[in-house]
C-alpha positions, 0 to 999 in steps of 0.5 A: 500500500502506498499513497498512490496505489494498492498492490495485491498479490497471492499469498503463496509465493508459487501463485505470486510468481505466476499471477499478479500483482494487480494494482489499484490506483488511489484515485479509483478507490471509493471506500475502504471498510472492514469486512467479516472474518474469514470462514476458515481462518481467524483473519479479517477482511479489509474491503477496498471498493473501486469506483466501478463497484469492483470489490478488492479484498485484503486478508489481514491478521490485524485488520485494524492496523491495515485500516489505520495505515490506509487512513494515514495514507489518505484513503477514504476509510470507514470504521463504522462496520464491525469487524468482529461479530458481537458477543452472544447473549448469555 
């Protein structure tokens, strides 16, 4: 992540050699917001919505850190969506 663009690539080094990286220019980013937890891993999603409503997802162990870094770099971050599910009543 830089002030001018986001760069996405597969987590696996093997896949990264063959696919990507994909770049999203800062001017195309409309919204950045937290998403739900990954169904199989304890990682959270950070969603980057492009102007043409194309969603880009970044998986992070600490999504709050990614959101904070994006905010510092000038991306339009929205913190109002809950990252973690609410505690069950009981």
